[in-house]
DRENPA-3360 file (N, C-alpha, C; in nm, 2 decimals, always signed):
BEGIN
1 = MTSLEISL = +2.59/+1.57/+1.30/+2.54/+1.44/+1.25/+2.54/+1.34/+1.36 ~ +2.42/+1.28/+1.39/+2.40/+1.19/+1.49/+2.44/+1.05/+1.44 ~ +2.51/+0.97/+1.52/+2.54/+0.83/+1.48/+2.52/+0.74/+1.60 ~ +2.49/+0.61/+1.58/+2.48/+0.51/+1.68/+2.49/+0.38/+1.62 ~ +2.50/+0.28/+1.71/+2.50/+0.14/+1.66/+2.36/+0.08/+1.70 ~ +2.30/+0.00/+1.60/+2.18/-0.06/+1.63/+2.18/-0.21/+1.59 ~ +2.10/-0.29/+1.65/+2.09/-0.43/+1.63/+1.99/-0.45/+1.51 ~ +2.05/-0.51/+1.40/+1.97/-0.55/+1.29/+1.98/-0.70/+1.27;
9 = DDRLAKVK = +1.87/-0.77/+1.30/+1.87/-0.91/+1.29/+1.98/-0.97/+1.39 ~ +2.08/-1.03/+1.33/+2.19/-1.09/+1.42/+2.32/-1.01/+1.42 ~ +2.32/-0.88/+1.38/+2.44/-0.81/+1.37/+2.42/-0.66/+1.42 ~ +2.53/-0.60/+1.45/+2.53/-0.46/+1.48/+2.56/-0.37/+1.36 ~ +2.48/-0.27/+1.34/+2.51/-0.18/+1.22/+2.54/-0.04/+1.27 ~ +2.62/+0.03/+1.20/+2.65/+0.17/+1.23/+2.56/+0.25/+1.15 ~ +2.48/+0.34/+1.22/+2.38/+0.42/+1.15/+2.41/+0.57/+1.18 ~ +2.41/+0.65/+1.07/+2.43/+0.80/+1.09/+2.31/+0.87/+1.02;
17 = LLESEGNH = +2.27/+0.97/+1.09/+2.16/+1.06/+1.04/+2.23/+1.16/+0.96 ~ +2.20/+1.17/+0.83/+2.26/+1.26/+0.74/+2.18/+1.39/+0.72 ~ +2.04/+1.37/+0.72/+1.95/+1.49/+0.70/+1.81/+1.45/+0.75 ~ +1.74/+1.54/+0.80/+1.60/+1.52/+0.84/+1.52/+1.64/+0.81 ~ +1.39/+1.62/+0.77/+1.30/+1.72/+0.75/+1.16/+1.66/+0.76 ~ +1.09/+1.70/+0.87/+0.96/+1.64/+0.90/+0.98/+1.49/+0.93 ~ +0.91/+1.41/+0.86/+0.93/+1.26/+0.89/+1.01/+1.20/+0.78 ~ +1.08/+1.28/+0.70/+1.18/+1.23/+0.60/+1.32/+1.23/+0.66;
25 = FRILVDDK = +1.38/+1.11/+0.65/+1.52/+1.10/+0.70/+1.61/+1.04/+0.59 ~ +1.73/+1.10/+0.58/+1.83/+1.04/+0.49/+1.94/+0.99/+0.59 ~ +1.96/+0.85/+0.58/+2.05/+0.79/+0.68/+2.15/+0.71/+0.60 ~ +2.26/+0.68/+0.67/+2.37/+0.60/+0.62/+2.38/+0.48/+0.72 ~ +2.36/+0.36/+0.66/+2.37/+0.23/+0.74/+2.49/+0.16/+0.69 ~ +2.59/+0.15/+0.78/+2.72/+0.10/+0.74/+2.77/+0.19/+0.63 ~ +2.78/+0.15/+0.50/+2.83/+0.24/+0.40/+2.72/+0.27/+0.29 ~ +2.60/+0.23/+0.32/+2.49/+0.25/+0.22/+2.39/+0.36/+0.26;
33 = EYDSRIIM = +2.36/+0.45/+0.17/+2.27/+0.56/+0.20/+2.12/+0.52/+0.17 ~ +2.03/+0.57/+0.25/+1.89/+0.54/+0.23/+1.81/+0.67/+0.26 ~ +1.70/+0.68/+0.18/+1.59/+0.78/+0.21/+1.48/+0.71/+0.27 ~ +1.42/+0.76/+0.38/+1.31/+0.69/+0.44/+1.22/+0.79/+0.50 ~ +1.10/+0.73/+0.54/+1.00/+0.81/+0.62/+0.99/+0.73/+0.75 ~ +0.99/+0.80/+0.86/+0.97/+0.74/+0.99/+0.85/+0.81/+1.06 ~ +0.76/+0.72/+1.11/+0.64/+0.77/+1.17/+0.63/+0.71/+1.31 ~ +0.60/+0.80/+1.41/+0.59/+0.74/+1.55/+0.44/+0.69/+1.56;
41 = VEQGVYLM = +0.43/+0.56/+1.60/+0.30/+0.50/+1.62/+0.26/+0.52/+1.76 ~ +0.35/+0.50/+1.85/+0.32/+0.53/+1.99/+0.46/+0.55/+2.06 ~ +0.46/+0.59/+2.18/+0.59/+0.61/+2.25/+0.68/+0.49/+2.24 ~ +0.80/+0.51/+2.18/+0.90/+0.41/+2.16/+0.87/+0.31/+2.05 ~ +0.77/+0.33/+1.97/+0.73/+0.24/+1.86/+0.72/+0.32/+1.73 ~ +0.79/+0.28/+1.63/+0.79/+0.36/+1.50/+0.77/+0.27/+1.38 ~ +0.73/+0.33/+1.28/+0.71/+0.26/+1.15/+0.80/+0.33/+1.05 ~ +0.89/+0.25/+0.98/+0.98/+0.30/+0.88/+0.94/+0.26/+0.75;
49 = LLDGKSYN = +0.92/+0.35/+0.65/+0.89/+0.32/+0.52/+1.02/+0.34/+0.43 ~ +1.06/+0.23/+0.37/+1.19/+0.23/+0.30/+1.18/+0.14/+0.18 ~ +1.20/+0.19/+0.06/+1.20/+0.12/-0.07/+1.07/+0.04/-0.09 ~ +0.96/+0.10/-0.05/+0.83/+0.04/-0.08/+0.79/-0.07/+0.03 ~ +0.87/-0.08/+0.13/+0.84/-0.18/+0.24/+0.83/-0.10/+0.37 ~ +0.76/-0.17/+0.47/+0.75/-0.11/+0.60/+0.82/-0.19/+0.70 ~ +0.88/-0.13/+0.80/+0.95/-0.20/+0.91/+0.91/-0.14/+1.04 ~ +0.89/-0.23/+1.14/+0.86/-0.19/+1.27/+0.99/-0.16/+1.35;
57 = IELIE = +0.99/-0.05/+1.43/+1.11/-0.02/+1.51/+1.06/-0.01/+1.65 ~ +1.13/-0.07/+1.74/+1.10/-0.06/+1.88/+1.23/-0.02/+1.96 ~ +1.22/+0.09/+2.03/+1.33/+0.14/+2.11/+1.34/+0.06/+2.24 ~ +1.45/+0.01/+2.27/+1.47/-0.06/+2.40/+1.59/+0.00/+2.47 ~ +1.57/+0.04/+2.59/+1.68/+0.10/+2.67/+1.74/+0.00/+2.76;
% end
């Protein structure tokens, strides 16, 4: 199980990957579980579909 800390707005959240199949991901953010779809738009840029909403994700190293 992969886990990391990510910046969400003004706080750090602990995220764990629970399961993945294709572009479907089941994740745990802090203590809440989510089912989502994640699509790579371009290198380092992703679109997350979650609860009927879309979110942009940008990887910064």
